[in-house]
N, C-alpha and C positions, 0 to 999 in steps of 0.2 A: 080391663086386662081385655085385650083382642081376644075376641073368639070368631074361629072358623068353620063355618058348615059345607061340607059336603053334600053333593046330590046327584039325582041321576042315574045311579047305578043300576044293574039289574041283570035279569036271566035272556043271554041273546043269543042265537046261532051265530055260528061260524060265519061269515062274509059278511053279519048286522053291522048295524050304529047304531052309538049310542051318544051324546051329547051329556057329560058333567059339568056341574055348576059350583062354585065356589064363593061364597059369600062370605062375607067379612064385616063385624060391627062397626068397625072406625074406617074411615079414609085412606086406609094404607095401600091400597092399591095404586094408587094415581102419582106414588112418590115411592115407590121400589121396584124392582122387577120381582115377578112371581114365577113359582114353579108347580107344574102338577110330579109327584111321586106316585109312587108304588111299591106296593110290596105284597108278594106271592107266599104262599107257607112255605117253612124254612128256609127265607133268602133274606136278604138283607131289601131296605127301604131303598130305590134307587128316583133317581130324578131322568123323568121321560120329556118332559119338555117346558123350555125357560120361556118368558117375555118378561122383555125390558120397559123400564120404565116408558122410554121412548117408542114403544109397539115392536122391537128387534125378534123374532124368535129365534131357536135352538131348540133342535130334537135330538134324544139317543138313534141311534140308528135301527136299531129296531121298531121304530116308530114311523120313520122318515116316510112323508109321503102318504099315512094314512090319516094320521095325527095333525090335529090343529089347534093350536092355543089364540085364546083370543080374550080381551079384555074389556067391560064396560068400566070405565072410571065414574061413572054417573049416579051407577047403579051399585058400584062396591063390589062385582063380582067379576070372575075370570071365569072362562070358558074352557071346558075340553072335549072338542068334537072329535070322536072316533069312529073310523067309517073301517070296512074292509077286517074287522076284529079277526083275530085266530087264538085259539085255544091257551097262547102263550102271553093272550095279554090279561088272563085270570090273575087277577089279583084285589086287594084294597087298594084302592087311590086317595090320594089325600093331596092336598095346596097347602102351599107356606108362602108368605114375602121372604123371600132372600137377600143378603148384604153379601158382597161376594159372591160367596156357593154355600151359604151358612143359613137355615133358616130361622127365622127371627123369633115366630112367635109360639105357643104352646099348640101341640097339634088339636086337630080337631078330631073327629069319630072318624072319619072317612067314610066312602062310599066305597061299598063291594058291587065288583063286575066280574059277573060271570061267564064264559063263553063256551059253548057246547059243539059237538061236531057230530 
């Protein structure tokens, strides 16, 4: 059973930065696309950034130019660098490997990001 562990969240002032990490228990990230998702209270979980197995990236419009997704296949880890954070970025952030547009593995516990102004 693959386990996903997200970390790096916290409380940050608007305009600040955080770097999230997503570690997998197996070598799943090197062969799959990976996505970062977020879910704010009362909202559906949404994908905010995707990195393909060959390194191509895609972002939802609301985070373009502010967030950067990257991967370290040797460490089975995917990162999300978040800059110029806004209050509307407040959410629990999750990662998952994806096939087509669908998450593959059971969700981890996520990491809370809270941005205050």
